[in-house]
C-alpha positions in Angstrom: 45.0 15.1 -17.8 42.2 12.6 -17.9 41.3 10.8 -14.7 40.3 7.2 -14.5 37.3 6.3 -12.6 37.3 3.0 -10.8 33.9 1.4 -10.2 33.5 -1.3 -7.7 30.5 -3.6 -8.1 29.2 -5.3 -5.0 26.9 -8.3 -5.0 23.9 -7.9 -2.7 22.2 -10.9 -1.4 18.7 -10.9 0.1 17.9 -13.6 2.7 14.5 -14.5 4.1 14.6 -14.1 7.9 11.5 -15.7 9.5 10.9 -13.9 12.8 8.6 -14.6 15.6 7.9 -11.9 18.2 6.7 -12.5 21.8 6.0 -10.0 24.6 8.6 -10.1 27.3 9.1 -8.0 30.5 7.4 -4.9 29.1 9.1 -5.2 25.8 9.4 -7.7 22.9 11.6 -10.6 22.2 12.3 -11.4 18.5 13.9 -14.6 17.4 14.4 -16.7 14.2 13.0 -20.2 14.6 15.5 -21.4 12.0 18.6 -19.9 13.5 19.2 -20.3 17.3 22.0 -17.6 17.2 19.7 -15.0 15.9 17.6 -13.2 18.5 17.1 -9.7 19.9 14.8 -7.6 22.1 13.4 -4.1 22.0 10.9 -1.8 23.8 8.6 -1.9 20.8 7.9 -4.4 18.0 9.6 -2.1 15.5 12.7 -1.8 17.7 12.9 -5.6 18.2 12.6 -6.1 14.4 15.3 -3.5 13.7 17.6 -5.1 16.3 17.1 -8.6 14.9 17.8 -7.3 11.4 21.2 -5.9 12.6 22.0 -9.1 14.4 21.2 -11.2 11.3 23.4 -8.9 9.1 26.3 -9.3 11.6 25.9 -13.0 11.9 25.7 -13.4 8.1 29.0 -11.5 7.8 30.7 -13.6 10.5 29.4 -16.9 9.0 30.6 -15.9 5.6 34.1 -15.0 6.9 34.3 -18.3 8.8 32.8 -20.2 5.9 29.9 -21.5 8.0 26.6 -22.4 6.4 24.0 -19.7 6.8 20.7 -21.4 7.9 18.5 -19.1 5.8 17.1 -19.3 2.3 17.7 -16.7 -0.3 14.6 -14.6 -0.7 11.9 -15.8 -3.1 10.2 -13.5 -5.5 6.8 -14.1 -3.9 6.5 -13.4 -0.2 4.8 -16.0 2.0 2.0 -14.9 4.3 1.4 -16.6 7.6 2.0 -16.4 11.3 5.7 -15.9 11.0 7.0 -12.6 9.5 9.4 -13.0 6.5 11.8 -10.2 6.9 14.5 -9.5 4.2 18.1 -9.0 5.3 20.5 -7.5 2.8 24.3 -8.0 3.0 27.1 -7.5 0.6 28.9 -10.6 -0.6 
């Protein structure tokens, strides 16, 4: 008996998440200047970046479900260098 294999293909989108980090009460506050709903904090810079990435992923999923415009650009092939960190956020569409 031959088994059928079902393959599911998911589309992955990559958004540019500009993040600014500021010291705050012994830790760090990370926020997206383009998206007032997207912010997080952590004890270290790495933790704050990890947390804001999770927040962005969750917000993108919620915005997609509610059909709300996501205020981020899809990632460009050439990263921009400057004072604000461009951090990719991956979500399945």
